[in-house]
PDB file with SEQRES, HELIX, SHEET and CRYST1 records, atoms N, CA, C and O in Angstrom:
SEQRES   1 A   82  MET THR LYS SER ASP ILE PRO GLU ILE GLU HIS GLU VAL          
SEQRES   2 A   82  LEU ALA ASP VAL TRP PRO ALA PHE ARG LEU PHE GLU ALA          
SEQRES   3 A   82  LEU SER THR GLN TRP ARG VAL GLY MET GLY GLY PRO VAL          
SEQRES   4 A   82  GLY LEU ASP TYR GLY ALA ILE PRO SER THR GLY SER MET          
SEQRES   5 A   82  LEU GLY MET LYS ARG LYS GLU ILE THR ALA ALA PHE HIS          
SEQRES   6 A   82  ASP VAL ARG VAL MET GLU ALA GLU ALA LEU LEU ILE MET          
SEQRES   7 A   82  SER GLN SER LYS                                              
HELIX    1 AA1 LYS A    3  ASP A    5  5                                   3    
HELIX    2 AA2 ALA A   15  VAL A   17  5                                   3    
HELIX    3 AA3 TRP A   18  ALA A   26  1                                   9    
HELIX    4 AA4 TYR A   43  ALA A   45  5                                   3    
HELIX    5 AA5 ILE A   46  MET A   52  1                                   7    
HELIX    6 AA6 ARG A   57  GLN A   80  1                                  24    
SHEET    1 AA1 2 TRP A  31  GLY A  34  0                                        
SHEET    2 AA1 2 GLY A  37  LEU A  41 -1                                        
CRYST1    1.000    1.000    1.000  90.00  90.00  90.00 P 1           1          
ATOM      1  N   MET A   1      23.097  24.632   1.245  1.00  0.00           N  
ATOM      2  CA  MET A   1      22.185  24.250   0.198  1.00  0.00           C  
ATOM      3  C   MET A   1      21.467  25.494  -0.291  1.00  0.00           C  
ATOM      4  O   MET A   1      20.962  26.291   0.500  1.00  0.00           O  
ATOM      5  N   THR A   2      21.429  25.644  -1.584  1.00  0.00           N  
ATOM      6  CA  THR A   2      20.746  26.781  -2.180  1.00  0.00           C  
ATOM      7  C   THR A   2      19.723  26.266  -3.191  1.00  0.00           C  
ATOM      8  O   THR A   2      19.699  25.077  -3.507  1.00  0.00           O  
ATOM      9  N   LYS A   3      18.892  27.153  -3.686  1.00  0.00           N  
ATOM     10  CA  LYS A   3      17.890  26.774  -4.677  1.00  0.00           C  
ATOM     11  C   LYS A   3      18.549  26.182  -5.922  1.00  0.00           C  
ATOM     12  O   LYS A   3      17.956  25.337  -6.593  1.00  0.00           O  
ATOM     13  N   SER A   4      19.763  26.618  -6.234  1.00  0.00           N  
ATOM     14  CA  SER A   4      20.456  26.095  -7.418  1.00  0.00           C  
ATOM     15  C   SER A   4      20.848  24.627  -7.251  1.00  0.00           C  
ATOM     16  O   SER A   4      21.164  23.960  -8.236  1.00  0.00           O  
ATOM     17  N   ASP A   5      20.833  24.114  -6.018  1.00  0.00           N  
ATOM     18  CA  ASP A   5      21.134  22.703  -5.778  1.00  0.00           C  
ATOM     19  C   ASP A   5      19.970  21.795  -6.170  1.00  0.00           C  
ATOM     20  O   ASP A   5      20.141  20.583  -6.306  1.00  0.00           O  
ATOM     21  N   ILE A   6      18.802  22.375  -6.349  1.00  0.00           N  
ATOM     22  CA  ILE A   6      17.608  21.599  -6.672  1.00  0.00           C  
ATOM     23  C   ILE A   6      17.308  21.755  -8.152  1.00  0.00           C  
ATOM     24  O   ILE A   6      17.047  22.864  -8.617  1.00  0.00           O  
ATOM     25  N   PRO A   7      17.344  20.645  -8.905  1.00  0.00           N  
ATOM     26  CA  PRO A   7      17.099  20.750 -10.345  1.00  0.00           C  
ATOM     27  C   PRO A   7      15.670  21.207 -10.649  1.00  0.00           C  
ATOM     28  O   PRO A   7      14.730  20.876  -9.925  1.00  0.00           O  
ATOM     29  N   GLU A   8      15.529  21.961 -11.716  1.00  0.00           N  
ATOM     30  CA  GLU A   8      14.218  22.421 -12.156  1.00  0.00           C  
ATOM     31  C   GLU A   8      13.517  21.283 -12.894  1.00  0.00           C  
ATOM     32  O   GLU A   8      13.863  20.974 -14.034  1.00  0.00           O  
ATOM     33  N   ILE A   9      12.545  20.669 -12.256  1.00  0.00           N  
ATOM     34  CA  ILE A   9      11.791  19.577 -12.861  1.00  0.00           C  
ATOM     35  C   ILE A   9      10.315  19.881 -12.637  1.00  0.00           C  
ATOM     36  O   ILE A   9       9.898  20.154 -11.511  1.00  0.00           O  
ATOM     37  N   GLU A  10       9.539  19.836 -13.688  1.00  0.00           N  
ATOM     38  CA  GLU A  10       8.105  20.084 -13.561  1.00  0.00           C  
ATOM     39  C   GLU A  10       7.366  18.762 -13.426  1.00  0.00           C  
ATOM     40  O   GLU A  10       7.667  17.794 -14.125  1.00  0.00           O  
ATOM     41  N   HIS A  11       6.401  18.734 -12.523  1.00  0.00           N  
ATOM     42  CA  HIS A  11       5.571  17.556 -12.313  1.00  0.00           C  
ATOM     43  C   HIS A  11       4.121  17.994 -12.210  1.00  0.00           C  
ATOM     44  O   HIS A  11       3.821  19.079 -11.714  1.00  0.00           O  
ATOM     45  N   GLU A  12       3.248  17.160 -12.672  1.00  0.00           N  
ATOM     46  CA  GLU A  12       1.819  17.415 -12.523  1.00  0.00           C  
ATOM     47  C   GLU A  12       1.386  16.907 -11.156  1.00  0.00           C  
ATOM     48  O   GLU A  12       1.793  15.819 -10.747  1.00  0.00           O  
ATOM     49  N   VAL A  13       0.574  17.669 -10.451  1.00  0.00           N  
ATOM     50  CA  VAL A  13       0.084  17.270  -9.135  1.00  0.00           C  
ATOM     51  C   VAL A  13      -1.368  16.832  -9.280  1.00  0.00           C  
ATOM     52  O   VAL A  13      -2.218  17.600  -9.730  1.00  0.00           O  
ATOM     53  N   LEU A  14      -1.640  15.594  -8.894  1.00  0.00           N  
ATOM     54  CA  LEU A  14      -3.000  15.072  -8.964  1.00  0.00           C  
ATOM     55  C   LEU A  14      -3.864  15.700  -7.872  1.00  0.00           C  
ATOM     56  O   LEU A  14      -3.365  16.036  -6.798  1.00  0.00           O  
ATOM     57  N   ALA A  15      -5.139  15.855  -8.143  1.00  0.00           N  
ATOM     58  CA  ALA A  15      -6.057  16.520  -7.222  1.00  0.00           C  
ATOM     59  C   ALA A  15      -6.114  15.840  -5.855  1.00  0.00           C  
ATOM     60  O   ALA A  15      -6.245  16.518  -4.836  1.00  0.00           O  
ATOM     61  N   ASP A  16      -6.016  14.508  -5.820  1.00  0.00           N  
ATOM     62  CA  ASP A  16      -6.146  13.820  -4.534  1.00  0.00           C  
ATOM     63  C   ASP A  16      -4.941  14.001  -3.616  1.00  0.00           C  
ATOM     64  O   ASP A  16      -5.030  13.724  -2.420  1.00  0.00           O  
ATOM     65  N   VAL A  17      -3.815  14.462  -4.162  1.00  0.00           N  
ATOM     66  CA  VAL A  17      -2.648  14.732  -3.316  1.00  0.00           C  
ATOM     67  C   VAL A  17      -2.341  16.235  -3.223  1.00  0.00           C  
ATOM     68  O   VAL A  17      -1.303  16.624  -2.688  1.00  0.00           O  
ATOM     69  N   TRP A  18      -3.230  17.062  -3.736  1.00  0.00           N  
ATOM     70  CA  TRP A  18      -2.998  18.502  -3.706  1.00  0.00           C  
ATOM     71  C   TRP A  18      -2.808  19.032  -2.278  1.00  0.00           C  
ATOM     72  O   TRP A  18      -1.888  19.820  -2.062  1.00  0.00           O  
ATOM     73  N   PRO A  19      -3.631  18.640  -1.293  1.00  0.00           N  
ATOM     74  CA  PRO A  19      -3.397  19.133   0.071  1.00  0.00           C  
ATOM     75  C   PRO A  19      -2.011  18.743   0.598  1.00  0.00           C  
ATOM     76  O   PRO A  19      -1.344  19.550   1.246  1.00  0.00           O  
ATOM     77  N   ALA A  20      -1.581  17.517   0.324  1.00  0.00           N  
ATOM     78  CA  ALA A  20      -0.257  17.072   0.764  1.00  0.00           C  
ATOM     79  C   ALA A  20       0.832  17.863   0.053  1.00  0.00           C  
ATOM     80  O   ALA A  20       1.845  18.206   0.663  1.00  0.00           O  
ATOM     81  N   PHE A  21       0.636  18.156  -1.224  1.00  0.00           N  
ATOM     82  CA  PHE A  21       1.617  18.951  -1.957  1.00  0.00           C  
ATOM     83  C   PHE A  21       1.732  20.347  -1.374  1.00  0.00           C  
ATOM     84  O   PHE A  21       2.838  20.856  -1.190  1.00  0.00           O  
ATOM     85  N   ARG A  22       0.598  20.971  -1.080  1.00  0.00           N  
ATOM     86  CA  ARG A  22       0.625  22.314  -0.478  1.00  0.00           C  
ATOM     87  C   ARG A  22       1.377  22.289   0.846  1.00  0.00           C  
ATOM     88  O   ARG A  22       2.150  23.200   1.143  1.00  0.00           O  
ATOM     89  N   LEU A  23       1.151  21.246   1.641  1.00  0.00           N  
ATOM     90  CA  LEU A  23       1.841  21.113   2.915  1.00  0.00           C  
ATOM     91  C   LEU A  23       3.337  20.910   2.690  1.00  0.00           C  
ATOM     92  O   LEU A  23       4.157  21.549   3.348  1.00  0.00           O  
ATOM     93  N   PHE A  24       3.690  20.027   1.769  1.00  0.00           N  
ATOM     94  CA  PHE A  24       5.095  19.767   1.455  1.00  0.00           C  
ATOM     95  C   PHE A  24       5.786  21.048   0.983  1.00  0.00           C  
ATOM     96  O   PHE A  24       6.896  21.356   1.416  1.00  0.00           O  
ATOM     97  N   GLU A  25       5.135  21.780   0.109  1.00  0.00           N  
ATOM     98  CA  GLU A  25       5.705  23.023  -0.406  1.00  0.00           C  
ATOM     99  C   GLU A  25       5.899  24.045   0.716  1.00  0.00           C  
ATOM    100  O   GLU A  25       6.907  24.751   0.755  1.00  0.00           O  
ATOM    101  N   ALA A  26       4.932  24.117   1.621  1.00  0.00           N  
ATOM    102  CA  ALA A  26       5.028  25.070   2.737  1.00  0.00           C  
ATOM    103  C   ALA A  26       6.150  24.687   3.706  1.00  0.00           C  
ATOM    104  O   ALA A  26       6.650  25.537   4.443  1.00  0.00           O  
ATOM    105  N   LEU A  27       6.540  23.427   3.706  1.00  0.00           N  
ATOM    106  CA  LEU A  27       7.624  22.950   4.567  1.00  0.00           C  
ATOM    107  C   LEU A  27       9.000  23.131   3.919  1.00  0.00           C  
ATOM    108  O   LEU A  27       9.997  22.635   4.444  1.00  0.00           O  
ATOM    109  N   SER A  28       9.062  23.821   2.808  1.00  0.00           N  
ATOM    110  CA  SER A  28      10.308  23.902   2.035  1.00  0.00           C  
ATOM    111  C   SER A  28      11.482  24.505   2.793  1.00  0.00           C  
ATOM    112  O   SER A  28      12.631  24.303   2.400  1.00  0.00           O  
ATOM    113  N   THR A  29      11.226  25.231   3.859  1.00  0.00           N  
ATOM    114  CA  THR A  29      12.327  25.789   4.654  1.00  0.00           C  
ATOM    115  C   THR A  29      12.600  24.961   5.903  1.00  0.00           C  
ATOM    116  O   THR A  29      13.363  25.377   6.775  1.00  0.00           O  
ATOM    117  N   GLN A  30      11.979  23.792   5.990  1.00  0.00           N  
ATOM    118  CA  GLN A  30      12.081  22.983   7.205  1.00  0.00           C  
ATOM    119  C   GLN A  30      12.919  21.714   7.020  1.00  0.00           C  
ATOM    120  O   GLN A  30      12.681  20.711   7.693  1.00  0.00           O  
ATOM    121  N   TRP A  31      13.885  21.757   6.123  1.00  0.00           N  
ATOM    122  CA  TRP A  31      14.754  20.599   5.914  1.00  0.00           C  
ATOM    123  C   TRP A  31      15.811  20.528   7.004  1.00  0.00           C  
ATOM    124  O   TRP A  31      16.426  21.534   7.357  1.00  0.00           O  
ATOM    125  N   ARG A  32      16.013  19.334   7.529  1.00  0.00           N  
ATOM    126  CA  ARG A  32      17.141  19.089   8.438  1.00  0.00           C  
ATOM    127  C   ARG A  32      18.335  18.752   7.558  1.00  0.00           C  
ATOM    128  O   ARG A  32      18.231  17.963   6.619  1.00  0.00           O  
ATOM    129  N   VAL A  33      19.458  19.356   7.875  1.00  0.00           N  
ATOM    130  CA  VAL A  33      20.648  19.192   7.046  1.00  0.00           C  
ATOM    131  C   VAL A  33      21.795  18.695   7.916  1.00  0.00           C  
ATOM    132  O   VAL A  33      22.060  19.236   8.990  1.00  0.00           O  
ATOM    133  N   GLY A  34      22.472  17.651   7.429  1.00  0.00           N  
ATOM    134  CA  GLY A  34      23.641  17.114   8.106  1.00  0.00           C  
ATOM    135  C   GLY A  34      24.894  17.423   7.314  1.00  0.00           C  
ATOM    136  O   GLY A  34      24.871  18.224   6.380  1.00  0.00           O  
ATOM    137  N   MET A  35      25.978  16.786   7.690  1.00  0.00           N  
ATOM    138  CA  MET A  35      27.268  17.025   7.017  1.00  0.00           C  
ATOM    139  C   MET A  35      27.206  16.687   5.521  1.00  0.00           C  
ATOM    140  O   MET A  35      27.888  17.315   4.711  1.00  0.00           O  
ATOM    141  N   GLY A  36      26.385  15.694   5.162  1.00  0.00           N  
ATOM    142  CA  GLY A  36      26.298  15.281   3.770  1.00  0.00           C  
ATOM    143  C   GLY A  36      25.182  15.947   2.993  1.00  0.00           C  
ATOM    144  O   GLY A  36      24.960  15.616   1.828  1.00  0.00           O  
ATOM    145  N   GLY A  37      24.470  16.883   3.617  1.00  0.00           N  
ATOM    146  CA  GLY A  37      23.369  17.553   2.945  1.00  0.00           C  
ATOM    147  C   GLY A  37      22.037  17.266   3.623  1.00  0.00           C  
ATOM    148  O   GLY A  37      22.015  16.860   4.785  1.00  0.00           O  
ATOM    149  N   PRO A  38      20.939  17.469   2.928  1.00  0.00           N  
ATOM    150  CA  PRO A  38      19.609  17.275   3.509  1.00  0.00           C  
ATOM    151  C   PRO A  38      19.388  15.820   3.940  1.00  0.00           C  
ATOM    152  O   PRO A  38      19.771  14.886   3.235  1.00  0.00           O  
ATOM    153  N   VAL A  39      18.766  15.649   5.108  1.00  0.00           N  
ATOM    154  CA  VAL A  39      18.490  14.294   5.604  1.00  0.00           C  
ATOM    155  C   VAL A  39      17.000  14.049   5.791  1.00  0.00           C  
ATOM    156  O   VAL A  39      16.593  12.905   5.990  1.00  0.00           O  
ATOM    157  N   GLY A  40      16.186  15.075   5.734  1.00  0.00           N  
ATOM    158  CA  GLY A  40      14.749  14.905   5.878  1.00  0.00           C  
ATOM    159  C   GLY A  40      14.090  16.165   6.393  1.00  0.00           C  
ATOM    160  O   GLY A  40      14.759  17.119   6.792  1.00  0.00           O  
ATOM    161  N   LEU A  41      12.784  16.153   6.379  1.00  0.00           N  
ATOM    162  CA  LEU A  41      12.009  17.283   6.873  1.00  0.00           C  
ATOM    163  C   LEU A  41      11.920  17.248   8.395  1.00  0.00           C  
ATOM    164  O   LEU A  41      12.024  16.182   9.002  1.00  0.00           O  
ATOM    165  N   ASP A  42      11.731  18.398   9.002  1.00  0.00           N  
ATOM    166  CA  ASP A  42      11.490  18.503  10.433  1.00  0.00           C  
ATOM    167  C   ASP A  42      10.012  18.210  10.665  1.00  0.00           C  
ATOM    168  O   ASP A  42       9.161  19.078  10.471  1.00  0.00           O  
ATOM    169  N   TYR A  43       9.713  16.985  11.080  1.00  0.00           N  
ATOM    170  CA  TYR A  43       8.319  16.572  11.247  1.00  0.00           C  
ATOM    171  C   TYR A  43       7.598  17.377  12.339  1.00  0.00           C  
ATOM    172  O   TYR A  43       6.371  17.465  12.336  1.00  0.00           O  
ATOM    173  N   GLY A  44       8.345  17.951  13.250  1.00  0.00           N  
ATOM    174  CA  GLY A  44       7.732  18.771  14.291  1.00  0.00           C  
ATOM    175  C   GLY A  44       7.051  20.012  13.745  1.00  0.00           C  
ATOM    176  O   GLY A  44       6.180  20.580  14.404  1.00  0.00           O  
ATOM    177  N   ALA A  45       7.433  20.439  12.553  1.00  0.00           N  
ATOM    178  CA  ALA A  45       6.841  21.631  11.944  1.00  0.00           C  
ATOM    179  C   ALA A  45       5.556  21.315  11.179  1.00  0.00           C  
ATOM    180  O   ALA A  45       4.840  22.231  10.774  1.00  0.00           O  
ATOM    181  N   ILE A  46       5.258  20.044  10.978  1.00  0.00           N  
ATOM    182  CA  ILE A  46       4.105  19.677  10.147  1.00  0.00           C  
ATOM    183  C   ILE A  46       2.775  20.134  10.745  1.00  0.00           C  
ATOM    184  O   ILE A  46       1.995  20.764  10.031  1.00  0.00           O  
ATOM    185  N   PRO A  47       2.472  19.850  12.022  1.00  0.00           N  
ATOM    186  CA  PRO A  47       1.158  20.259  12.536  1.00  0.00           C  
ATOM    187  C   PRO A  47       0.909  21.767  12.465  1.00  0.00           C  
ATOM    188  O   PRO A  47      -0.162  22.194  12.035  1.00  0.00           O  
ATOM    189  N   SER A  48       1.877  22.570  12.877  1.00  0.00           N  
ATOM    190  CA  SER A  48       1.648  24.020  12.861  1.00  0.00           C  
ATOM    191  C   SER A  48       1.584  24.566  11.438  1.00  0.00           C  
ATOM    192  O   SER A  48       0.809  25.481  11.160  1.00  0.00           O  
ATOM    193  N   THR A  49       2.391  24.011  10.539  1.00  0.00           N  
ATOM    194  CA  THR A  49       2.359  24.452   9.147  1.00  0.00           C  
ATOM    195  C   THR A  49       1.018  24.112   8.510  1.00  0.00           C  
ATOM    196  O   THR A  49       0.413  24.947   7.838  1.00  0.00           O  
ATOM    197  N   GLY A  50       0.558  22.883   8.724  1.00  0.00           N  
ATOM    198  CA  GLY A  50      -0.750  22.480   8.206  1.00  0.00           C  
ATOM    199  C   GLY A  50      -1.861  23.353   8.764  1.00  0.00           C  
ATOM    200  O   GLY A  50      -2.771  23.749   8.036  1.00  0.00           O  
ATOM    201  N   SER A  51      -1.789  23.651  10.043  1.00  0.00           N  
ATOM    202  CA  SER A  51      -2.792  24.507  10.676  1.00  0.00           C  
ATOM    203  C   SER A  51      -2.803  25.896  10.054  1.00  0.00           C  
ATOM    204  O   SER A  51      -3.869  26.468   9.826  1.00  0.00           O  
ATOM    205  N   MET A  52      -1.608  26.445   9.775  1.00  0.00           N  
ATOM    206  CA  MET A  52      -1.538  27.763   9.145  1.00  0.00           C  
ATOM    207  C   MET A  52      -2.094  27.749   7.727  1.00  0.00           C  
ATOM    208  O   MET A  52      -2.509  28.786   7.211  1.00  0.00           O  
ATOM    209  N   LEU A  53      -2.104  26.569   7.093  1.00  0.00           N  
ATOM    210  CA  LEU A  53      -2.687  26.438   5.764  1.00  0.00           C  
ATOM    211  C   LEU A  53      -4.199  26.233   5.829  1.00  0.00           C  
ATOM    212  O   LEU A  53      -4.867  26.153   4.798  1.00  0.00           O  
ATOM    213  N   GLY A  54      -4.731  26.148   7.043  1.00  0.00           N  
ATOM    214  CA  GLY A  54      -6.164  25.952   7.222  1.00  0.00           C  
ATOM    215  C   GLY A  54      -6.587  24.493   7.226  1.00  0.00           C  
ATOM    216  O   GLY A  54      -7.776  24.187   7.140  1.00  0.00           O  
ATOM    217  N   MET A  55      -5.616  23.590   7.325  1.00  0.00           N  
ATOM    218  CA  MET A  55      -5.929  22.158   7.343  1.00  0.00           C  
ATOM    219  C   MET A  55      -6.353  21.747   8.751  1.00  0.00           C  
ATOM    220  O   MET A  55      -5.806  22.228   9.743  1.00  0.00           O  
ATOM    221  N   LYS A  56      -7.320  20.864   8.819  1.00  0.00           N  
ATOM    222  CA  LYS A  56      -7.735  20.298  10.097  1.00  0.00           C  
ATOM    223  C   LYS A  56      -6.776  19.170  10.461  1.00  0.00           C  
ATOM    224  O   LYS A  56      -6.095  18.628   9.590  1.00  0.00           O  
ATOM    225  N   ARG A  57      -6.718  18.815  11.750  1.00  0.00           N  
ATOM    226  CA  ARG A  57      -5.795  17.777  12.210  1.00  0.00           C  
ATOM    227  C   ARG A  57      -5.951  16.485  11.414  1.00  0.00           C  
ATOM    228  O   ARG A  57      -4.960  15.841  11.069  1.00  0.00           O  
ATOM    229  N   LYS A  58      -7.189  16.110  11.124  1.00  0.00           N  
ATOM    230  CA  LYS A  58      -7.455  14.879  10.368  1.00  0.00           C  
ATOM    231  C   LYS A  58      -6.872  14.967   8.953  1.00  0.00           C  
ATOM    232  O   LYS A  58      -6.352  13.981   8.431  1.00  0.00           O  
ATOM    233  N   GLU A  59      -6.960  16.156   8.335  1.00  0.00           N  
ATOM    234  CA  GLU A  59      -6.406  16.360   6.998  1.00  0.00           C  
ATOM    235  C   GLU A  59      -4.875  16.302   7.010  1.00  0.00           C  
ATOM    236  O   GLU A  59      -4.257  15.769   6.088  1.00  0.00           O  
ATOM    237  N   ILE A  60      -4.282  16.852   8.054  1.00  0.00           N  
ATOM    238  CA  ILE A  60      -2.822  16.817   8.184  1.00  0.00           C  
ATOM    239  C   ILE A  60      -2.356  15.378   8.335  1.00  0.00           C  
ATOM    240  O   ILE A  60      -1.389  14.958   7.699  1.00  0.00           O  
ATOM    241  N   THR A  61      -3.053  14.625   9.182  1.00  0.00           N  
ATOM    242  CA  THR A  61      -2.718  13.211   9.380  1.00  0.00           C  
ATOM    243  C   THR A  61      -2.860  12.434   8.080  1.00  0.00           C  
ATOM    244  O   THR A  61      -2.017  11.596   7.762  1.00  0.00           O  
ATOM    245  N   ALA A  62      -3.917  12.706   7.328  1.00  0.00           N  
ATOM    246  CA  ALA A  62      -4.139  12.018   6.054  1.00  0.00           C  
ATOM    247  C   ALA A  62      -3.058  12.362   5.033  1.00  0.00           C  
ATOM    248  O   ALA A  62      -2.711  11.527   4.198  1.00  0.00           O  
ATOM    249  N   ALA A  63      -2.527  13.575   5.090  1.00  0.00           N  
ATOM    250  CA  ALA A  63      -1.517  14.020   4.121  1.00  0.00           C  
ATOM    251  C   ALA A  63      -0.111  13.534   4.483  1.00  0.00           C  
ATOM    252  O   ALA A  63       0.780  13.556   3.634  1.00  0.00           O  
ATOM    253  N   PHE A  64       0.102  13.100   5.716  1.00  0.00           N  
ATOM    254  CA  PHE A  64       1.451  12.777   6.192  1.00  0.00           C  
ATOM    255  C   PHE A  64       2.143  11.723   5.331  1.00  0.00           C  
ATOM    256  O   PHE A  64       3.314  11.888   4.987  1.00  0.00           O  
ATOM    257  N   HIS A  65       1.448  10.649   4.977  1.00  0.00           N  
ATOM    258  CA  HIS A  65       2.072   9.598   4.156  1.00  0.00           C  
ATOM    259  C   HIS A  65       2.546  10.171   2.817  1.00  0.00           C  
ATOM    260  O   HIS A  65       3.665   9.898   2.383  1.00  0.00           O  
ATOM    261  N   ASP A  66       1.699  10.957   2.173  1.00  0.00           N  
ATOM    262  CA  ASP A  66       2.072  11.536   0.870  1.00  0.00           C  
ATOM    263  C   ASP A  66       3.229  12.516   1.007  1.00  0.00           C  
ATOM    264  O   ASP A  66       4.083  12.587   0.124  1.00  0.00           O  
ATOM    265  N   VAL A  67       3.271  13.271   2.098  1.00  0.00           N  
ATOM    266  CA  VAL A  67       4.401  14.180   2.340  1.00  0.00           C  
ATOM    267  C   VAL A  67       5.684  13.369   2.460  1.00  0.00           C  
ATOM    268  O   VAL A  67       6.722  13.775   1.937  1.00  0.00           O  
ATOM    269  N   ARG A  68       5.627  12.226   3.145  1.00  0.00           N  
ATOM    270  CA  ARG A  68       6.818  11.385   3.290  1.00  0.00           C  
ATOM    271  C   ARG A  68       7.269  10.818   1.943  1.00  0.00           C  
ATOM    272  O   ARG A  68       8.469  10.687   1.700  1.00  0.00           O  
ATOM    273  N   VAL A  69       6.327  10.483   1.074  1.00  0.00           N  
ATOM    274  CA  VAL A  69       6.685  10.006  -0.270  1.00  0.00           C  
ATOM    275  C   VAL A  69       7.382  11.121  -1.040  1.00  0.00           C  
ATOM    276  O   VAL A  69       8.401  10.886  -1.691  1.00  0.00           O  
ATOM    277  N   MET A  70       6.837  12.336  -0.967  1.00  0.00           N  
ATOM    278  CA  MET A  70       7.457  13.480  -1.643  1.00  0.00           C  
ATOM    279  C   MET A  70       8.829  13.778  -1.052  1.00  0.00           C  
ATOM    280  O   MET A  70       9.762  14.106  -1.785  1.00  0.00           O  
ATOM    281  N   GLU A  71       8.957  13.666   0.256  1.00  0.00           N  
ATOM    282  CA  GLU A  71      10.239  13.883   0.925  1.00  0.00           C  
ATOM    283  C   GLU A  71      11.285  12.891   0.406  1.00  0.00           C  
ATOM    284  O   GLU A  71      12.405  13.281   0.078  1.00  0.00           O  
ATOM    285  N   ALA A  72      10.916  11.613   0.333  1.00  0.00           N  
ATOM    286  CA  ALA A  72      11.852  10.584  -0.140  1.00  0.00           C  
ATOM    287  C   ALA A  72      12.289  10.864  -1.576  1.00  0.00           C  
ATOM    288  O   ALA A  72      13.465  10.719  -1.911  1.00  0.00           O  
ATOM    289  N   GLU A  73      11.356  11.259  -2.411  1.00  0.00           N  
ATOM    290  CA  GLU A  73      11.692  11.558  -3.813  1.00  0.00           C  
ATOM    291  C   GLU A  73      12.584  12.796  -3.902  1.00  0.00           C  
ATOM    292  O   GLU A  73      13.534  12.827  -4.685  1.00  0.00           O  
ATOM    293  N   ALA A  74      12.275  13.809  -3.101  1.00  0.00           N  
ATOM    294  CA  ALA A  74      13.099  15.019  -3.099  1.00  0.00           C  
ATOM    295  C   ALA A  74      14.520  14.709  -2.637  1.00  0.00           C  
ATOM    296  O   ALA A  74      15.484  15.218  -3.208  1.00  0.00           O  
ATOM    297  N   LEU A  75      14.654  13.875  -1.603  1.00  0.00           N  
ATOM    298  CA  LEU A  75      15.988  13.493  -1.128  1.00  0.00           C  
ATOM    299  C   LEU A  75      16.761  12.754  -2.218  1.00  0.00           C  
ATOM    300  O   LEU A  75      17.958  12.974  -2.398  1.00  0.00           O  
ATOM    301  N   LEU A  76      16.071  11.882  -2.939  1.00  0.00           N  
ATOM    302  CA  LEU A  76      16.715  11.145  -4.030  1.00  0.00           C  
ATOM    303  C   LEU A  76      17.197  12.110  -5.111  1.00  0.00           C  
ATOM    304  O   LEU A  76      18.335  12.006  -5.568  1.00  0.00           O  
ATOM    305  N   ILE A  77      16.365  13.022  -5.513  1.00  0.00           N  
ATOM    306  CA  ILE A  77      16.722  13.993  -6.547  1.00  0.00           C  
ATOM    307  C   ILE A  77      17.879  14.874  -6.080  1.00  0.00           C  
ATOM    308  O   ILE A  77      18.814  15.125  -6.840  1.00  0.00           O  
ATOM    309  N   MET A  78      17.821  15.342  -4.836  1.00  0.00           N  
ATOM    310  CA  MET A  78      18.897  16.197  -4.326  1.00  0.00           C  
ATOM    311  C   MET A  78      20.215  15.438  -4.228  1.00  0.00           C  
ATOM    312  O   MET A  78      21.279  16.015  -4.448  1.00  0.00           O  
ATOM    313  N   SER A  79      20.153  14.155  -3.901  1.00  0.00           N  
ATOM    314  CA  SER A  79      21.402  13.377  -3.792  1.00  0.00           C  
ATOM    315  C   SER A  79      22.008  13.132  -5.155  1.00  0.00           C  
ATOM    316  O   SER A  79      23.227  12.995  -5.263  1.00  0.00           O  
ATOM    317  N   GLN A  80      21.201  13.071  -6.199  1.00  0.00           N  
ATOM    318  CA  GLN A  80      21.705  12.841  -7.556  1.00  0.00           C  
ATOM    319  C   GLN A  80      22.315  14.103  -8.153  1.00  0.00           C  
ATOM    320  O   GLN A  80      23.078  14.022  -9.116  1.00  0.00           O  
ATOM    321  N   SER A  81      21.993  15.261  -7.601  1.00  0.00           N  
ATOM    322  CA  SER A  81      22.501  16.511  -8.174  1.00  0.00           C  
ATOM    323  C   SER A  81      23.865  16.888  -7.628  1.00  0.00           C  
ATOM    324  O   SER A  81      24.399  17.941  -7.978  1.00  0.00           O  
ATOM    325  N   LYS A  82      24.439  16.048  -6.775  1.00  0.00           N  
ATOM    326  CA  LYS A  82      25.771  16.356  -6.196  1.00  0.00           C  
ATOM    327  C   LYS A  82      26.861  16.002  -7.149  1.00  0.00           C  
ATOM    328  O   LYS A  82      28.037  16.189  -6.838  1.00  0.00           O  
TER     329      LYS A  82                                                      
END                                                                             
């Protein structure tokens, strides 16, 4: 998988999900990949990545649901680009 596999699509990020977006973006190298391509993020990397971004444990926990929504949408977009 290369950057060219991901279509260039611009989206506006709402202020209330900005911390989750920053976390999701920082996890961009943490995709688990199977024979058919990306299958999801490595959730084990979330706490340390959030911590490196200066997020407190409570903030990381609060962002987790939104990260999963972004992950699902990213997987959908990546599967459509095949």
